[in-house]
Phi, psi and omega in degrees: 000152182236164174234156175241127182244137176272121180263144173226142179239142183232158176057228184296332178293324178296320179298324182273325190244353183094180184290321182166184183190176173260143179232128178262128183226161174293147176303142181089006180286153179252175175301318178299321178297320179296316179298317179295322178297321178290319177300323183295342177292337182080191177057222184298323179296315181296320181290311185292328185248020183302150175303140181091342176286138178284103178226129177260161179222151177226134179250118183052045175069021175233132178308143182214162175275161179293345179276353181299135180275143181262150175235159180303132178088356179297155171253125180241122181247141175241138179203155178284160176300146181257134176243153180231172182219000000 
């Protein structure tokens, strides 16, 4: 069985990857699984979401760990860390 997650990208990730898209994943997938699926596409996705890159994630508008499990219809956002001055 599969789930569909709505992806959103913010700040520099939006510039590289667009505003967002839908991603179909196997049921029981985590935020890390979604990131790996996007990396596997290669190109801009692989570069922007590469392992070791500082990327934060939010599940349904709440900060989350990469171990958070996804459910059908969730909104998953990726964005770079924000710094202030």
